[in-house]
VOBA-1610 file (N, C-alpha, C; in pm, whole numbers, padded with zeros to 5 digits, always signed):
BEGIN
Met+01187+06155-06190Met+01213+06087-06063Met+01362+06087-06034Ala+01399+06095-05909Ala+01540+06098-05870Ala+01607+05967-05905Thr+01737+05974-05937Thr+01812+05854-05972Thr+01920+05823-05870Thr+01954+05918-05785Thr+02060+05897-05688Thr+02001+05844-05558Thr+02044+05725-05518Thr+01992+05666-05395Thr+02041+05743-05274Gln+01949+05781-05187Gln+01985+05854-05066Gln+01974+05767-04942Leu+01869+05686-04934Leu+01852+05597-04821Leu+01813+05460-04874Ser+01881+05356-04828Ser+01851+05221-04875Ser+01836+05126-04758Leu+01735+05042-04767Leu+01711+04935-04669Leu+01747+04803-04736Ser+01819+04720-04664Ser+01862+04592-04719Ser+01847+04483-04614Gly+01762+04385-04643Gly+01742+04273-04550Gly+01694+04316-04413Leu+01619+04425-04405Leu+01575+04478-04275Leu+01472+04384-04213Thr+01505+04331-04096Thr+01421+04233-04027Thr+01396+04279-03884Val+01273+04260-03837Val+01236+04299-03700Val+01162+04185-03634Ser+01195+04158-03509Ser+01121+04059-03431Ser+01094+04112-03291Phe+00982+04068-03234Phe+00944+04101-03098Phe+00924+03969-03022Asp+00997+03953-02913Asp+00985+03831-02831Asp+00997+03705-02916Gly+01088+03707-03010Gly+01112+03590-03095Gly+01018+03574-03212Val+00920+03663-03227Val+00825+03656-03338Val+00866+03758-03445Thr+00896+03710-03563Thr+00939+03799-03671Thr+00819+03868-03733Val+00825+04001-03740Val+00714+04079-03797Val+00753+04150-03926Leu+00883+04159-03951Leu+00933+04219-04074Leu+01036+04122-04132His+01014+04083-04257His+01091+03973-04314His+01184+04020-04426Gly+01291+04089-04391Gly+01392+04122-04491Gly+01347+04222-04596Ile+01323+04347-04554Ile+01278+04451-04647Ile+01396+04507-04725Asp+01383+04511-04856Asp+01481+04574-04945Asp+01410+04688-05018Leu+01457+04810-04995Leu+01388+04927-05050Leu+01487+05042-05056Ala+01470+05129-05153Ala+01557+05246-05165Ala+01474+05367-05203Ile+01521+05483-05161Ile+01455+05609-05200Ile+01562+05706-05247Gly+01535+05771-05358Gly+01630+05864-05416Gly+01606+06007-05373Lys+01701+06093-05402Lys+01690+06234-05365Lys+01570+06298-05436Gly+01486+06363-05357Gly+01371+06433-05412Gly+01255+06345-05453Glu+01264+06215-05433Glu+01160+06122-05477Glu+01047+06113-05375Ala+00927+06080-05423Ala+00813+06054-05334Ala+00777+05907-05344Leu+00796+05835-05234Leu+00770+05691-05228Leu+00650+05664-05139Gly+00555+05586-05187Gly+00438+05550-05107Gly+00447+05407-05058Leu+00404+05385-04934Leu+00392+05251-04877Leu+00245+05227-04846Val+00188+05120-04903Val+00047+05091-04883Val+00029+04947-04836Gly-00087+04921-04779Gly-00119+04788-04729Gly-00212+04801-04609Glu-00278+04691-04575Glu-00368+04692-04460Glu-00292+04711-04330Ser-00364+04745-04225Ser-00303+04754-04093Ser-00240+04621-04056Gly-00119+04626-04002Gly-00049+04503-03968Gly+00044+04454-04076Ser+00056+04530-04186Ser+00143+04487-04296Ser+00290+04517-04270Gly+00319+04607-04177Gly+00458+04639-04145Gly+00506+04772-04199Lys+00414+04856-04245Lys+00454+04984-04306Lys+00527+05075-04207Ser+00462+05100-04093Ser+00522+05190-03994Ser+00644+05127-03927Val+00638+04998-03897Val+00750+04930-03831Val+00877+04941-03915Thr+00862+04938-04046Thr+00979+04948-04134Thr+01059+05074-04105Trp+00992+05186-04096Trp+01065+05313-04079Trp+01100+05340-03935Leu+01019+05293-03841Leu+01056+05304-03700Leu+01183+05223-03674Ala+01195+05107-03738Ala+01315+05025-03723Ala+01436+05094-03785Ala+01419+05149-03904Ala+01530+05214-03973Ala+01585+05332-03893Leu+01498+05401-03820Leu+01539+05520-03745Leu+01566+05491-03598Gly+01563+05364-03559Gly+01595+05329-03420Gly+01491+05376-03321Leu+01364+05376-03360Leu+01257+05427-03274Leu+01170+05317-03213Leu+01206+05191-03234Leu+01129+05082-03175Leu+01170+05061-03029Pro+01082+05002-02948Pro+01117+04978-02806Pro+01234+04881-02793Gly+01290+04878-02673Gly+01411+04799-02648Gly+01395+04651-02673Lys+01273+04597-02658Lys+01256+04452-02677Lys+01260+04412-02824Ala+01254+04509-02916Ala+01260+04478-03058Ala+01401+04436-03097Arg+01411+04339-03184Arg+01539+04294-03237Arg+01542+04328-03386Val+01634+04416-03422Val+01643+04465-03558Val+01773+04417-03620Ser+01767+04362-03740Ser+01886+04321-03812Ser+01874+04366-03957Gly+01982+04350-04032Gly+01984+04401-04169Gly+02053+04535-04173Ser+02020+04613-04273Ser+02091+04740-04295Ser+01995+04850-04334Ala+02022+04971-04284Ala+01954+05094-04327Ala+02064+05199-04341Arg+02098+05234-04463Arg+02211+05322-04488Arg+02162+05454-04547Leu+02204+05564-04484Leu+02172+05699-04529Leu+02300+05764-04579Asp+02313+05774-04710Asp+02435+05829-04770Asp+02560+05765-04711Gly+02557+05632-04697Gly+02673+05559-04648Gly+02680+05543-04498Ile+02593+05610-04423Ile+02591+05600-04277Ile+02497+05487-04237Glu+02550+05386-04165Glu+02466+05275-04120Glu+02387+05316-03996Leu+02254+05300-04003Leu+02167+05340-03893Leu+02132+05225-03800Val+02126+05103-03852Val+02094+04988-03767Val+02211+04960-03674Gly+02186+04969-03544Gly+02292+04949-03446Gly+02382+05068-03427Ala+02345+05184-03485Ala+02429+05304-03472Ala+02427+05357-03329Arg+02531+05430-03293Arg+02540+05490-03160Arg+02430+05596-03144Pro+02383+05618-03021Pro+02275+05716-02998Pro+02308+05854-03052Glu+02433+05899-03040Glu+02467+06033-03089Glu+02456+06043-03241Thr+02483+05932-03310Thr+02466+05931-03455Thr+02319+05942-03492Leu+02235+05864-03424Leu+02091+05867-03450Leu+02031+06002-03414Asp+02082+06066-03308Asp+02030+06197-03269Asp+02053+06302-03377Lys+02164+06288-03450Lys+02192+06383-03558Lys+02106+06355-03681Val+02076+06228-03703Val+01999+06189-03820Val+01851+06218-03801Arg+01795+06175-03687Arg+01652+06194-03661Arg+01621+06340-03636Gly+01530+06394-03715Gly+01494+06534-03702Gly+01587+06625-03781Gly+01706+06575-03813Gly+01800+06652-03893Gly+01796+06605-04037Arg+01863+06492-04065Arg+01863+06439-04202Arg+01728+06377-04238Val+01665+06310-04142Val+01536+06244-04166Val+01438+06289-04059Ala+01324+06342-04101Ala+01221+06385-04006Ala+01097+06299-04026Met+01018+06286-03919Met+00899+06200-03926Met+00777+06273-03872Ile+00667+06261-03945Ile+00538+06315-03902Ile+00450+06196-03865Phe+00394+06198-03746Phe+00313+06085-03699Phe+00165+06113-03721Gln+00084+06006-03719Gln-00056+06020-03757Gln-00140+06089-03652Asp-00099+06093-03528Asp-00178+06157-03422Asp-00097+06271-03362Pro-00113+06394-03412Pro-00032+06504-03364Pro-00054+06537-03217Thr-00174+06512-03167Thr-00202+06547-03027Thr-00122+06462-02930Ser-00089+06338-02969Ser-00009+06253-02881Ser+00140+06273-02906Ala+00176+06327-03023Ala+00317+06349-03055Ala+00370+06478-02992Leu+00281+06575-02968Leu+00321+06701-02905Leu+00313+06690-02753Asn+00403+06759-02686Asn+00402+06761-02540Asn+00295+06859-02493Pro+00193+06811-02419Pro+00080+06898-02384Pro+00113+07008-02284Val+00226+06998-02212Val+00256+07097-02108Val+00360+07199-02153Leu+00403+07192-02277Leu+00498+07289-02330Leu+00435+07368-02444Lys+00464+07498-02449Lys+00416+07579-02560Lys+00476+07527-02691Val+00399+07541-02799Val+00447+07487-02926Val+00573+07559-02973Gly+00586+07687-02940Gly+00707+07761-02977Gly+00831+07704-02908Thr+00814+07662-02784Thr+00924+07599-02710Thr+00965+07468-02775Gln+00866+07389-02819Gln+00896+07260-02879Gln+00965+07274-03014Ile+00922+07372-03093Ile+00990+07396-03219Ile+01131+07452-03193Gly+01141+07535-03089Gly+01270+07592-03053Gly+01374+07487-03018Glu+01330+07380-02951Glu+01422+07271-02917Glu+01481+07208-03043Ala+01396+07188-03144Ala+01443+07129-03270Ala+01540+07223-03341Leu+01509+07352-03340Leu+01596+07449-03406Leu+01731+07460-03336Ser+01729+07451-03204Ser+01853+07457-03127Ser+01938+07333-03150Leu+01874+07216-03148Leu+01947+07091-03159Leu+02004+07068-03298His+01923+07092-03400His+01964+07054-03535His+02025+07167-03617Arg+02002+07292-03577Arg+02058+07403-03655Arg+02141+07499-03572Gly+02150+07472-03441Gly+02237+07552-03357Gly+02191+07695-03334Leu+02062+07722-03352Leu+02011+07857-03333Leu+01989+07885-03184Ser+01983+08012-03150Ser+01959+08051-03011Ser+01894+08188-03008Gly+01837+08223-02891Gly+01781+08354-02868Gly+01677+08397-02970Gly+01692+08521-03018Gly+01594+08576-03112Gly+01590+08504-03245Ala+01700+08438-03282Ala+01702+08365-03410Ala+01604+08249-03407Ile+01588+08187-03291Ile+01492+08077-03279Ile+01351+08128-03300Lys+01316+08237-03234Lys+01180+08290-03246Lys+01151+08334-03389Ala+01248+08399-03453Ala+01228+08445-03590Ala+01209+08327-03685Glu+01289+08223-03669Glu+01278+08107-03758Glu+01151+08028-03729Ala+01112+08018-03602Ala+00987+07949-03568Ala+00868+08020-03630Lys+00869+08153-03625Lys+00761+08230-03688Lys+00760+08207-03839Arg+00878+08202-03901Arg+00885+08178-04045Arg+00826+08041-04080Leu+00856+07941-03998Leu+00804+07807-04023Leu+00653+07803-04006Phe+00601+07873-03905Phe+00456+07880-03886Phe+00390+07947-04006Asp+00451+08054-04056Asp+00398+08120-04176Asp+00402+08024-04294Leu+00510+07947-04305Leu+00527+07855-04417Leu+00417+07749-04420Val+00379+07699-04302Val+00278+07592-04298Val+00136+07647-04283Gly+00120+07778-04290Gly-00013+07836-04297Gly-00086+07852-04166Ile-00014+07873-04056Ile-00079+07900-03928Ile-00093+08052-03914Pro-00215+08103-03906Pro-00234+08248-03899Pro-00188+08306-03765Asp-00155+08437-03767Asp-00111+08507-03647Asp+00002+08430-03579Ala+00104+08398-03661Ala+00208+08305-03618Ala+00280+08350-03491Glu+00314+08475-03481Glu+00392+08521-03366Glu+00319+08497-03235Arg+00189+08525-03233Arg+00111+08504-03112Arg+00090+08356-03083Arg+00067+08276-03188Arg+00035+08136-03167Arg+00155+08055-03119Leu+00275+08106-03133Leu+00392+08037-03079Leu+00385+08022-02928Ser+00307+08109-02863Ser+00294+08105-02717Ser+00177+08020-02671Ala+00111+07952-02765Ala-00005+07870-02731Ala+00038+07726-02701Tyr-00052+07653-02633Tyr-00029+07511-02602Tyr-00103+07426-02705Pro-00063+07299-02721Pro-00127+07214-02822Pro-00278+07206-02811His-00333+07208-02687His-00478+07194-02674His-00553+07316-02725Glu-00482+07427-02752Glu-00546+07547-02804Glu-00555+07547-02957Phe-00505+07441-03020Phe-00510+07428-03165Phe-00610+07319-03205Ser-00663+07330-03324Ser-00746+07223-03379Ser-00656+07109-03425Gly-00718+06996-03464Gly-00640+06882-03511Gly-00557+06915-03633Gly-00619+06987-03729Gly-00545+07024-03849Gly-00431+07120-03820Gln-00453+07215-03726Gln-00346+07308-03690Gln-00233+07237-03617Asn-00267+07141-03531Asn-00162+07064-03464Asn-00078+06986-03564Gln-00141+06934-03669Gln-00064+06864-03770Gln+00026+06961-03846Arg-00019+07084-03865Arg+00067+07186-03926Arg+00185+07219-03834Val+00159+07220-03703Val+00269+07241-03608Val+00371+07127-03620Met+00322+07004-03633Met+00412+06890-03647Met+00494+06899-03775Ile+00432+06947-03882Ile+00506+06963-04008Ile+00613+07071-03991Ala+00577+07180-03923Ala+00675+07287-03897Ala+00793+07234-03815Met+00765+07151-03714Met+00872+07092-03634Met+00958+06999-03718Ala+00894+06923-03809Ala+00970+06833-03895Ala+01062+06911-03988Leu+01016+07027-04033Leu+01096+07108-04125Leu+01205+07188-04054Ala+01198+07196-03922Ala+01292+07279-03847Ala+01436+07236-03869Gly+01459+07107-03887Gly+01595+07058-03908Gly+01639+07058-04053Glu+01556+07112-04142Glu+01583+07113-04286Glu+01621+06974-04335Pro+01531+06876-04319Pro+01564+06737-04350Pro+01578+06710-04499Asp+01652+06604-04530Asp+01663+06556-04668Asp+01547+06463-04701Ile+01495+06394-04599Ile+01386+06298-04619Ile+01278+06323-04514Leu+01154+06328-04558Leu+01040+06344-04468Leu+00957+06217-04473Val+00943+06151-04358Val+00860+06030-04348Val+00728+06071-04285Ala+00621+06059-04361Ala+00487+06097-04314Ala+00405+05971-04292Asp+00380+05938-04166Asp+00309+05814-04129Asp+00162+05845-04108Glu+00081+05815-04208Glu-00064+05842-04202Glu-00091+05984-04152Pro-00036+06087-04218Pro-00043+06223-04163Pro-00182+06284-04163Thr-00279+06223-04232Thr-00412+06283-04240Thr-00521+06195-04181Thr-00484+06085-04114Thr-00583+05989-04067Thr-00683+06051-03969Ala-00637+06135-03878Ala-00724+06188-03773Ala-00797+06316-03815Leu-00788+06353-03943Leu-00842+06481-03988Leu-00962+06460-04080Asp-01050+06561-04087Asp-01162+06550-04179Asp-01114+06570-04323Val-01200+06538-04419Val-01159+06530-04559Val-01104+06662-04611Thr-01169+06773-04578Thr-01123+06903-04626Thr-00985+06936-04574Ile-00963+06912-04445Ile-00832+06940-04385Ile-00727+06844-04438Gln-00767+06720-04466Gln-00674+06623-04526Gln-00614+06679-04654Ala-00700+06730-04740Ala-00654+06784-04868Ala-00558+06901-04847Gln-00589+06987-04751Gln-00502+07101-04724Gln-00364+07057-04675Ile-00361+06957-04585Ile-00234+06908-04532Ile-00151+06843-04642Leu-00214+06764-04729Leu-00140+06699-04838Leu-00087+06802-04937Asp-00167+06903-04968Asp-00120+07010-05056Asp-00001+07082-04993Leu-00007+07102-04862Leu+00102+07168-04791Leu+00230+07084-04798Ile+00216+06954-04770Ile+00334+06866-04774Ile+00397+06866-04914Asn+00314+06859-05017Asn+00366+06860-05153Asn+00435+06991-05188Ala+00373+07102-05146Ala+00431+07233-05177Ala+00566+07251-05107Val+00572+07212-04981Val+00696+07226-04905Val+00804+07134-04961Arg+00764+07013-05000Arg+00861+06918-05057Arg+00924+06974-05184Arg+00842+07032-05271Arg+00896+07089-05395Arg+00986+07207-05366Glu+00946+07292-05270Glu+01024+07411-05239Glu+01159+07376-05178Met+01163+07274-05092Met+01285+07239-05020Met+01363+07125-05085Gly+01305+07062-05189Gly+01375+06954-05258Gly+01390+06827-05175Met+01298+06803-05082Met+01305+06686-04995Met+01253+06562-05064Ala+01302+06448-05021Ala+01239+06321-05055Ala+01125+06298-04956Leu+01024+06222-04999Leu+00907+06196-04914Leu+00877+06048-04912Val+00857+05994-04792Val+00803+05860-04776Val+00664+05877-04715Leu+00562+05840-04789Leu+00425+05857-04744Leu+00365+05720-04712Ile+00336+05697-04584Ile+00276+05572-04539Ile+00126+05596-04526Ser+00047+05517-04598Ser-00097+05541-04596Ser-00173+05418-04641His-00298+05405-04592His-00388+05303-04644His-00482+05365-04746Asp-00470+05496-04767Asp-00556+05568-04862Asp-00489+05568-04999Leu-00537+05482-05088Leu-00475+05467-05219Leu-00491+05593-05305Gly-00599+05667-05284Gly-00617+05791-05358Gly-00510+05893-05324Val-00477+05904-05198Val-00371+05995-05154Val-00237+05954-05215Ile-00209+05825-05213Ile-00083+05775-05269Ile-00076+05805-05419Ala-00184+05782-05490Ala-00187+05802-05635Ala-00159+05947-05671Glu-00210+06040-05592Glu-00193+06182-05622Glu-00056+06235-05582Thr+00010+06168-05488Thr+00129+06226-05426Thr+00260+06160-05469Cys+00260+06030-05495Cys+00385+05954-05501Cys+00430+05921-05644Asp+00563+05913-05660Asp+00623+05872-05787Asp+00626+05721-05799Arg+00649+05655-05686Arg+00667+05510-05684Arg+00595+05454-05562Val+00547+05330-05573Val+00467+05270-05465Val+00518+05130-05434Ala+00529+05100-05304Ala+00559+04964-05259Ala+00439+04913-05181Val+00388+04797-05220Val+00273+04734-05154Val+00327+04632-05055Met+00285+04643-04928Met+00333+04553-04825Met+00221+04463-04775Tyr+00261+04339-04741Tyr+00166+04245-04684Tyr+00240+04151-04589Ala+00192+04141-04466Ala+00247+04048-04366Ala+00398+04061-04352Gly+00446+04185-04347Gly+00588+04208-04321Gly+00679+04194-04441Arg+00623+04189-04561Arg+00703+04178-04683Arg+00652+04275-04789Ile+00739+04315-04880Ile+00697+04388-04998Ile+00655+04285-05102Val+00533+04297-05153Val+00484+04201-05252Val+00483+04258-05394Glu+00481+04390-05404Glu+00491+04453-05536Glu+00546+04593-05520Glu+00629+04633-05616Glu+00683+04769-05619Glu+00685+04814-05764Ala+00636+04936-05790Ala+00627+04983-05928Ala+00610+05134-05929Pro+00638+05198-06043Pro+00601+05339-06058Pro+00451+05354-06034Ala+00412+05464-05970Ala+00272+05480-05929Ala+00176+05466-06045Ala+00205+05528-06158Ala+00113+05523-06271Ala+00093+05381-06319Gln+00201+05301-06322Gln+00189+05162-06367Gln+00111+05077-06268Leu+00139+05099-06140Leu+00071+05017-06038Leu-00079+05039-06041Phe-00121+05165-06049Phe-00264+05193-06044Phe-00333+05160-06176Ala-00260+05159-06286Ala-00319+05123-06415Ala-00328+04972-06432Ala-00226+04899-06383Ala-00224+04754-06406Ala-00145+04684-06296Pro-00203+04668-06177Pro-00133+04598-06069Pro-00112+04452-06106Arg+00002+04395-06063Arg+00034+04257-06100Arg+00005+04157-05987His+00029+04195-05863His+00010+04101-05753His-00140+04092-05718Pro-00192+03971-05693Pro-00335+03959-05658Pro-00376+04046-05539Tyr-00284+04068-05444Tyr-00318+04152-05329Tyr-00335+04298-05372Ala-00243+04347-05455Ala-00255+04484-05505Ala-00381+04500-05587Gln-00414+04398-05667Gln-00537+04402-05745Gln-00658+04408-05652Gly-00654+04331-05545Gly-00766+04330-05450Gly-00785+04466-05383Leu-00675+04530-05348Leu-00685+04663-05287Leu-00753+04761-05381Leu-00715+04757-05508Leu-00772+04852-05603Leu-00915+04816-05641His-00947+04687-05645His-01084+04645-05675His-01181+04686-05564Ser-01130+04712-05444Ser-01218+04749-05333Ser-01254+04897-05335Leu-01197+04973-05432Leu-01224+05115-05442Leu-01327+05143-05551Pro-01420+05236-05530Pro-01514+05271-05637Pro-01443+05348-05747Pro-01470+05320-05875Pro-01407+05394-05984Pro-01459+05537-05990Leu-01370+05630-06025Leu-01411+05770-06034Leu-01479+05801-06168Gly-01452+05719-06268Gly-01513+05740-06400Gly-01551+05607-06462Gly-01623+05614-06573Gly-01661+05492-06642Gly-01783+05426-06580Ala-01808+05304-06625Ala-01926+05232-06578Ala-01911+05191-06432Arg-02024+05189-06363Arg-02023+05142-06225Arg-01999+04992-06222Arg-01933+04945-06116Arg-01911+04802-06101Arg-01925+04766-05954Lys-01947+04640-05930Lys-01959+04591-05793Lys-01823+04594-05725Leu-01819+04648-05604Leu-01694+04650-05529Leu-01666+04510-05474Val-01541+04471-05478Val-01501+04338-05434Val-01406+04352-05317Ser-01439+04294-05203Ser-01351+04300-05087Ser-01260+04178-05084Ile-01148+04191-05015Ile-01057+04079-04998Ile-01104+04000-04877Pro-01134+03872-04892Pro-01182+03793-04777Pro-01072+03776-04672Gly-01114+03756-04547Gly-01017+03728-04441Gly-00945+03852-04392Val-00840+03829-04313Val-00762+03937-04253Val-00614+03906-04268Val-00531+04007-04241Val-00386+03987-04241Val-00351+03884-04134Pro-00271+03782-04164Pro-00245+03675-04068Pro-00164+03721-03947Asp-00183+03652-03837Asp-00106+03677-03716Asp+00040+03637-03744Pro+00137+03725-03716Pro+00277+03691-03744Pro+00327+03570-03666Arg+00257+03532-03559Arg+00297+03414-03482Arg+00255+03284-03550Ser+00166+03292-03647Ser+00119+03170-03713Ser+00095+03198-03861Leu+00200+03235-03930Leu+00188+03263-04073Leu+00164+03132-04149Pro+00086+03137-04255Pro+00065+03016-04336Pro+00193+02977-04410Lys+00201+02854-04453Lys+00316+02809-04529Lys+00317+02874-04667Gly+00437+02897-04717Gly+00449+02957-04850Gly+00411+03103-04849Cys+00335+03145-04948Cys+00294+03285-04960Cys+00192+03318-04851Ala+00218+03424-04776Ala+00128+03461-04666Ala-00009+03502-04715Phe-00020+03546-04840Phe-00148+03591-04894Phe-00230+03475-04952Ala-00169+03358-04966Ala-00234+03245-05034Ala-00374+03212-04981Pro-00398+03207-04848Pro-00533+03170-04801Pro-00642+03268-04844Arg-00605+03390-04883Arg-00704+03491-04923Arg-00707+03512-05075Cys-00622+03441-05147Cys-00599+03467-05288Cys-00688+03381-05377Thr-00752+03441-05475Thr-00836+03367-05569Thr-00753+03289-05670Glu-00623+03318-05679Glu-00535+03251-05775Glu-00449+03143-05710Met-00478+03106-05586Met-00391+03014-05514Met-00376+02880-05584Ser-00252+02828-05584Ser-00223+02697-05638Ser-00128+02625-05542Asp-00095+02501-05571Asp-00003+02426-05486Asp+00132+02495-05477Ala+00173+02560-05585Ala+00303+02629-05586Ala+00307+02742-05483Cys+00192+02800-05455Cys+00187+02911-05358Cys+00219+02862-05217Leu+00192+02736-05189Leu+00211+02681-05056Leu+00349+02618-05038Ala+00423+02603-05147Ala+00551+02532-05141Ala+00661+02617-05079Ala+00665+02746-05110Ala+00772+02833-05058Ala+00727+02977-05067Thr+00790+03062-04986Thr+00759+03206-04990Thr+00818+03266-05117Pro+00737+03329-05201Pro+00789+03385-05326Pro+00890+03496-05298Ala+01000+03494-05371Ala+01101+03599-05358Ala+01057+03722-05436Leu+01097+03838-05388Leu+01068+03963-05459Leu+01168+03976-05574Arg+01119+03966-05697Arg+01209+03964-05812Arg+01173+04076-05909Ser+01271+04115-05988Ser+01250+04217-06089Ser+01182+04154-06210Ile+01071+04215-06255Ile+01000+04161-06371Ile+01012+04253-06492Glu+01049+04377-06467Glu+01077+04472-06575Glu+01145+04592-06512Met+01191+04685-06593Met+01263+04800-06541Met+01179+04876-06438Gly+01231+04888-06315Gly+01165+04965-06211Gly+01048+04895-06146Arg+01030+04764-06173Arg+00914+04695-06119Arg+00955+04561-06060Arg+00907+04532-05937Arg+00937+04406-05870Arg+00807+04340-05824Leu+00810+04207-05818Leu+00691+04131-05783Leu+00730+04008-05704Ala+00651+03976-05600Ala+00672+03854-05521Ala+00549+03766-05536Cys+00547+03687-05643Cys+00432+03601-05672Cys+00477+03491-05766Val+00423+03370-05748Val+00461+03258-05835Val+00387+03264-05969Leu+00284+03349-05979Leu+00210+03361-06104Leu+00296+03429-06210Glu+00264+03404-06333Glu+00328+03480-06440Glu+00282+03626-06426Pro+00367+03721-06468Pro+00330+03862-06455Pro+00194+03896-06514Gln+00155+03830-06626Gln+00023+03856-06685Gln-00067+03738-06651Ser-00128+03740-06535Ser-00212+03630-06488Ser-00356+03648-06533Ala-00437+03546-06507Ala-00578+03555-06543Ala-00646+03668-06469Ser-00613+03684-06341Ser-00676+03792-06263Ser-00630+03928-06313Gln-00504+03936-06364Gln-00456+04062-06418Gln-00535+04101-06543Arg-00560+04005-06631Arg-00639+04034-06752Arg-00780+04075-06715Gln-00834+04011-06609Gln-00968+04046-06562Gln-00969+04189-06506Phe-00861+04225-06434Phe-00854+04360-06376Phe-00851+04465-06487Glu-00769+04442-06590Glu-00757+04539-06697Glu-00889+04551-06775Ala-00960+04439-06786Ala-01089+04443-06856Ala-01191+04525-06779Ala-01182+04521-06644Ala-01275+04598-06562Ala-01248+04747-06572
//
């Protein structure tokens, strides 16, 4: 795993119309590392990176820090962000059909990225666009550059989006649910493609997903988010073998085991709370089987419990539910 920090978030907070939806995110990603963000819808996974890259609407209020190799992105001038977005940091969105412009040929759209971030022009743009199409596995690349998004399947459009993301030769690729709209077979192909390209280009990867299987196969380290906070962060192998936070345990208990004895699946009761009316103390407390009075007294701070592992819970690291999880 990479040891040199490339992008770090510190105290990153977001509010809309006075309602705080992100509560001081502290997170770092190193060069060449693959970081996974997991949690239910509404946990703040996508908002975290949209805020860091200045992609939230004007009514959003963002505070804290997002530093890319010493460059502060929060509150940065538009020209600074224009160089970073698509250049140093690229993003793949979960719905490629809405991310692509339907009235422009895909070759034109990739050409804009190549011109802006790499200064290419004329025949060099077409040659590089064809190379990128070949790289992401789009057949008959030269001809397909003249096609419109509606002439591609969902999986091919996602490959086009990956090619556009790679056009700026980014240091970090943020993939926001990149396989959600695709069938299972195409999902596997897209994930294999992202992994292969990442290794070839030496990029860091931030993978945002609710699919824990995808995260387990792809990421070096995982951060679990709930109600706008990180509640657990650990190396992927440790998290999936022995999660410490009751919420992380609940997520994994809801998945069928691939091997061993069959067991009853256990769902987490309730839903992610409305950010306008968060419960007192730990936001997960009303859904937690381990809740105690201490959980309601104050919001648990995210603290280091061992090398490379952080936890936001008042329980001891080895709780009763943890022992039960390991026994299962």
